[in-house]
C-alpha positions in Angstrom: 60.7 120.5 105.4 60.9 116.9 104.2 63.4 117.4 101.5 66.2 115.3 103.0 68.5 118.0 104.3 69.3 116.3 107.6 69.6 112.9 105.9 72.2 114.3 103.5 74.0 116.1 106.3 74.2 112.9 108.3 75.6 111.0 105.4 78.2 113.7 104.8 79.2 113.4 108.5 79.7 109.6 108.3 81.6 109.9 105.0 83.9 112.6 106.3 85.0 110.2 109.0 86.3 107.7 106.5 90.1 107.2 106.2 91.7 108.4 103.0 92.4 104.8 101.9 88.6 104.4 101.6 88.2 107.7 99.7 87.3 109.8 102.8 88.9 112.9 104.2 89.8 111.3 107.6 88.6 114.0 109.8 86.2 114.8 112.6 83.0 116.6 112.3 81.2 119.4 114.2 77.4 119.7 114.0 75.6 122.7 115.5 72.1 121.5 116.0 69.6 124.3 116.5 66.5 122.2 115.7 67.0 119.0 117.8 67.0 116.8 114.7 70.2 115.2 115.8 68.6 114.0 119.1 67.6 110.4 119.8 65.9 109.5 116.5 68.6 111.3 114.6 71.3 109.4 116.4 69.5 106.1 115.4 69.7 107.2 111.8 73.4 108.1 112.1 74.0 104.7 113.8 72.2 102.9 110.9 74.3 104.8 108.3 77.5 104.0 110.1 76.6 100.3 110.3 75.6 100.2 106.6 78.9 101.9 105.6 81.0 99.4 107.6 79.0 96.5 106.2 79.6 97.8 102.7 83.4 98.2 103.3 83.6 94.7 104.8 81.6 93.2 101.8 83.9 95.0 99.4 87.0 93.6 101.3 85.6 90.1 101.1 85.0 90.4 97.4 88.6 91.7 96.9 90.0 88.7 98.9 87.8 86.3 96.9 89.0 87.8 93.6 92.6 87.5 94.8 92.1 83.9 95.8 90.5 83.1 92.4 93.5 84.6 90.6 95.8 82.4 92.7 93.7 79.3 91.8 92.1 79.2 95.3 88.6 80.2 94.3 87.0 77.7 96.8 88.8 79.4 99.8 86.5 82.0 101.4 87.8 85.2 102.9 88.6 84.8 106.5 87.4 87.1 109.2 91.1 88.0 109.9 91.7 88.9 106.3 88.6 91.2 106.2 89.6 92.7 109.6 93.0 93.5 108.3 91.5 95.4 105.3 88.7 97.1 107.3 89.5 98.2 110.8 86.5 100.6 111.0 83.6 100.1 113.3 80.4 102.0 113.6 81.6 103.3 117.0 84.9 104.5 115.6 83.0 106.5 112.9 80.6 108.0 115.4 83.2 109.0 118.0 84.5 111.7 115.7 81.1 113.4 115.2 80.7 116.2 117.7 77.2 117.5 118.2 76.6 120.8 119.9 72.9 121.3 120.7 72.0 124.9 121.0 68.6 126.0 122.3 68.6 129.7 121.7 70.6 132.6 120.2 72.9 133.1 123.2 73.9 129.4 123.3 74.4 129.5 119.6 76.6 132.6 119.8 78.6 131.0 122.7 79.1 127.8 120.7 80.3 129.8 117.7 82.8 131.8 119.8 84.2 128.7 121.4 84.4 126.8 118.1 87.9 128.0 117.1 89.4 126.7 120.3 87.7 123.4 119.8 88.9 123.2 116.2 92.5 123.9 117.3 92.3 121.2 120.0 91.1 118.7 117.5 93.9 119.7 115.1 96.5 119.3 117.9 95.1 115.8 118.7 95.7 114.8 115.1 92.0 114.6 114.2 91.3 117.8 112.4 87.7 118.9 111.8 86.9 118.5 108.1 83.2 119.4 108.2 81.2 122.0 110.2 77.5 121.9 109.8 
């Protein structure tokens, strides 16, 4: 307990949602939560991680636009919101919508979830959003 396992797993889930152009694997995620650590407080942490990642990408995009402007002799022209939005179309909501959390309370519900998982994985694949991480 207290070694950061859930924190690391949550970060992997958010990162797995990233499109390949940002270095991600562009997939959805399945989490089988047997401890309840992904409930309310866990979702708050996941939200904070998603917001921080989107903010980081937007800041990186703004720096890229500023560098491009400087090379073109327009260093005094700040990056517009449209330029940043064209480079970063992600939102915290779009990152979170592909993280599927299955809360299991006992062994029968865990077994049932595991038996139904292949069908869910196939459905995600057919929808064009394959599952890239199962936790």
